[in-house]
C-alpha positions in Angstrom: 162.3 -16.7 46.7 165.9 -15.5 45.8 165.0 -15.4 42.1 161.8 -13.5 42.9 163.8 -10.8 44.9 166.3 -10.5 42.1 163.5 -10.1 39.6 161.8 -7.4 41.7 165.1 -5.6 42.1 165.8 -5.6 38.4 162.3 -4.4 37.7 162.7 -1.4 40.1 166.1 -0.6 38.7 164.8 -0.7 35.1 161.8 1.5 36.0 164.2 4.0 37.7 166.4 4.1 34.7 163.3 4.9 32.5 162.2 7.6 34.9 165.7 9.2 34.8 165.9 9.1 31.0 162.4 10.7 30.8 163.3 13.3 33.3 166.2 14.6 31.1 165.3 18.0 29.6 166.4 19.6 26.4 169.1 22.2 27.1 169.3 25.2 24.7 171.4 28.4 24.6 170.9 31.5 22.5 171.7 35.1 22.1 169.5 37.3 24.4 167.8 38.9 21.3 165.9 35.6 20.6 164.6 35.0 24.1 161.0 36.0 23.2 160.8 33.7 20.2 162.4 30.7 21.8 160.5 31.1 25.1 157.2 30.9 23.2 158.4 28.1 21.0 159.7 26.1 23.9 156.5 26.6 25.9 154.6 25.1 22.9 157.0 22.2 22.7 156.6 21.4 26.4 152.8 21.6 26.2 152.8 19.2 23.3 155.3 16.7 24.5 155.7 17.1 28.3 159.4 17.5 27.8 161.0 20.4 29.7 163.4 22.8 28.0 166.2 24.4 30.1 167.1 27.8 28.6 170.3 29.9 28.8 170.2 33.4 27.2 172.8 36.1 27.1 175.9 37.4 25.4 176.9 34.8 22.7 180.4 34.7 24.0 179.1 33.5 27.4 176.6 31.1 25.9 179.2 29.4 23.7 181.7 29.2 26.6 179.0 27.1 28.4 178.4 25.1 25.2 182.1 24.1 25.0 181.8 22.6 28.5 180.5 19.2 27.4 177.0 18.2 28.3 175.8 21.6 29.6 173.9 22.6 26.3 172.4 20.5 23.5 171.6 23.2 20.9 172.9 26.7 20.5 170.8 29.2 18.5 172.5 32.1 16.8 174.2 33.5 13.8 175.8 30.9 11.5 178.8 33.0 10.7 179.6 33.5 14.4 178.9 29.9 15.5 181.0 28.2 12.9 184.0 30.3 13.8 183.9 29.9 17.6 187.3 28.4 18.6 186.9 25.1 20.4 183.2 24.7 19.7 182.5 21.4 17.9 179.1 21.2 16.1 177.5 18.0 14.9 175.2 19.8 12.4 173.5 23.1 11.7 169.7 23.4 11.4 168.4 26.4 9.5 165.9 28.6 11.5 165.5 31.8 9.4 167.0 35.0 8.2 167.9 37.7 10.7 166.8 41.3 9.9 168.3 44.5 11.3 166.1 47.5 12.1 166.5 51.0 13.4 164.0 51.5 16.3 163.2 54.8 18.1 161.8 55.7 21.5 158.2 57.0 22.1 157.9 60.7 21.3 160.8 60.6 18.7 159.9 61.6 15.2 161.5 59.2 12.7 160.3 57.3 9.7 163.4 55.8 8.1 166.9 54.7 9.1 168.5 57.8 7.5 166.6 59.9 10.0 169.3 59.0 12.5 171.1 62.0 11.1 168.6 64.4 12.6 170.4 66.7 15.1 167.8 65.7 17.8 168.8 62.0 17.7 171.7 62.6 20.0 171.8 59.2 21.8 171.9 56.0 19.6 172.4 52.6 21.2 174.2 49.6 19.6 174.9 46.1 20.9 178.6 45.0 21.2 179.9 45.6 17.7 182.6 42.9 18.1 180.7 40.0 19.6 177.0 40.7 19.1 175.8 39.9 15.6 173.3 42.8 15.5 176.0 45.1 16.9 178.2 44.0 14.0 175.4 44.5 11.5 174.5 47.9 12.9 178.1 49.0 12.6 178.2 47.7 9.0 175.0 49.6 8.2 176.3 52.8 9.6 179.6 52.4 7.7 178.1 51.4 4.3 175.4 54.1 4.5 178.1 56.7 5.1 176.6 57.9 8.4 179.2 56.4 10.8 181.5 59.4 11.1 178.7 61.8 11.7 177.0 59.6 14.2 180.0 58.1 16.0 179.9 60.7 18.9 176.3 59.8 19.5 176.8 56.1 19.7 176.4 54.2 23.0 177.6 50.6 22.8 176.2 48.1 25.3 176.5 44.3 25.6 173.3 42.8 24.1 170.2 43.7 22.0 167.9 43.4 25.0 169.9 46.2 26.7 169.4 48.4 23.7 165.6 47.7 23.8 165.5 48.4 27.5 167.1 51.8 26.8 164.6 52.5 24.0 161.6 51.6 26.2 162.9 53.8 29.1 163.7 56.7 26.8 167.3 56.6 27.9 168.3 56.7 24.2 166.5 58.2 21.2 167.2 55.4 18.8 169.0 52.0 18.5 169.9 49.2 16.1 168.2 45.9 17.1 166.8 42.8 15.3 163.3 42.6 13.9 162.4 39.8 16.3 163.0 42.0 19.3 161.4 45.1 17.6 158.2 43.1 17.1 158.2 42.1 20.7 158.3 45.6 22.0 156.5 47.6 19.3 153.8 48.7 21.7 156.4 50.2 24.0 158.4 52.3 21.5 157.7 54.9 18.9 158.4 52.7 16.0 161.0 51.0 13.8 162.2 50.8 10.2 163.8 47.8 8.5 167.3 48.4 7.2 168.2 47.6 3.6 169.8 44.2 3.7 172.4 45.3 1.1 173.9 47.5 3.9 175.0 44.6 6.1 176.2 41.0 5.8 173.3 38.5 5.6 172.4 37.0 8.9 171.6 33.3 8.8 170.0 32.1 12.1 170.6 28.5 12.9 170.5 25.9 15.6 173.9 24.4 16.2 173.4 20.8 17.4 176.3 19.8 19.6 178.0 16.3 19.5 175.9 13.5 20.8 172.8 15.7 21.4 170.7 14.4 18.5 171.1 10.8 19.9 169.1 11.8 23.0 165.4 10.9 22.5 164.0 14.2 23.9 166.4 16.3 21.8 165.5 14.3 18.8 161.8 15.1 19.5 162.8 18.8 19.9 164.6 18.8 16.5 161.6 17.2 14.9 159.4 19.9 16.4 161.6 22.7 15.0 160.6 21.5 11.5 156.9 21.5 12.3 154.4 24.0 11.0 153.8 25.1 14.6 157.4 26.0 15.1 157.6 27.7 11.7 154.6 29.8 12.6 156.5 31.2 15.6 159.5 31.9 13.5 157.5 33.8 11.0 155.7 35.7 13.8 159.0 37.0 15.0 160.2 38.2 11.7 162.7 35.4 10.6 
């Protein structure tokens, strides 16, 4: 009878362990500008596997701060140049996702066709993400500098924290134009006047990657997620959002 009770106890304990392991979700963090892409991609992954994905989006400085606190995030998505230079952030490996593209977008009712149209006198409010910490803010500032437009446009610039804040201003008409990423522009194209892709020679190439944090790839559900990222389904989402 004693042996039977022990056997039942061990069976219950083992089953509970399996349930706990299965209940573990994949935890990802990313810049706010990639929320639309990753939300759609993660929904497809969960539908296919039943594994939940916990998502953290926002300013990359805040996201990487959480990533440095061990165990809170498994994979961080963002710009390779930024992620490999975050002090105190240890990365197991980088997984290529795609190439980021900068665009100039304009509000409904604004008459523009190309990036250089920012010089029009009527384009008096131009939004830009944080030019020190947000990758598309940096790219936007490089574009304005290399194109020779910065000094003329500097008084018109409004710097905010993230790309989604720029898009919100564009949608509301709070600004006439703004520098955002192609992924976000495609997501809001029905709510703005239009957008034009910036010549890639005018800013440093943007390599979008998934930074896999130490120990994450050893987790079964994270391993499944990483495998999914290489699938044709995931690649179709990446292409849809302009990467």
